[in-house]
C-alpha positions, 0 to 999 in steps of 0.5 A: 952183326959184328965187324969181324963177320966180313971176313967170314961170310959173304956180307953183301949177300946176308945183308941183301937177304935180310933187307929183302925180309924187311929187317932192320939191320945194325953193326955192333962191336965185339964187346956188345956181341959177346954180351948179347949172345948166349954161347962162348963163341958166337958166330958174329951174326945174331937176329931177334925174331918173333915166335910164330908156332904153327896153328894146331890145324896143320895137323889135319893137312899132313900124315906123318907127326912127331910128338914130343911128350915131356922131352925136357933136354933141349939137345934132344929135342933140337935133334928130334926136330932135325930128324922129323924134318929130314925124314919128311914129317909135315909137323912136330907137336911139343906137349905140356912140360916139353922144352921150348922148341925155339930156345936157343940150344934146341935151335942150334941142335936143329941145325936150322930144321925149326925153320922148315918144319911146322912146330905146334906147342900143345897141352897135356899129352893126352889131349894132344893124342886124342886131338891127333886120332880125331884128324885120323892119325894112328898114335904109335908110341915108344916103350923100352920093352913089351912093344912089337918091333918097330919095323913091324907096324905100318908107318906109311898111313897117317901116323903120330909118332910119339916119344916120351921123357928121358927118364920115365918114358911115356906114362902108363896114364897114356895107355888109353890114348895110344894105338900101337906100342913099339920097341926098338930091339937091342942086339948089344948090351945097351938096355935102350936108346936115348930119346932122340936116337929112338925118335929118329930111328922111327922117323926114318923107318917111316920114311923107308916104308913110305919110299917102298910104298910110293915110288914117286917119293924115292927122289925127294919128295916130301912123303909125309907133308900133305895129304892133298895131292899135288899140294905144296908142304906148309 
């Protein structure tokens, strides 16, 4: 933590919370901060933490999952994690070839959501989708054209929403591993949405359907985070 933080945040509260978590605390000068951070204008507080991806077993406990299949841009990945968490998803899965969900750009783009939703690092997209089928999830994937309208598919049941690479989308080789292909209709001249926007639309369509189907989910409950009646989100 740099000296200037004392004028920008409640230092006592910050130190107290970090200490309560068992963190070791160090005060550093501005030049050390700039050398250690990877941003041009660091905020004044840095942390070094252990990465703890969630165990794949968490997928069996939630009925709303977002799968990132070879999403390579950290900004897109972070935005997708943020949207999934905000929509009540119980987990986000990154297949092989997806950018690091714990990378600094992804973490910043997620606005902290990476700390509030389980992140699972999986294998190949085909294997991840087969594993989700085995846990009872319907696999709904996006494509630019040729799919059914995204709001015509039931997303209020156990479902895995699947988005693909920014340039290539999802491989045709995954056709046997997907249950439904959906397309977001366009009224304007744009050919498509980028992956972060498309994934966000799907996440909130799932939330809309769940809120409509479950009156108890309309007041901020977590509609996708646990299949067990009355259980807490992971």
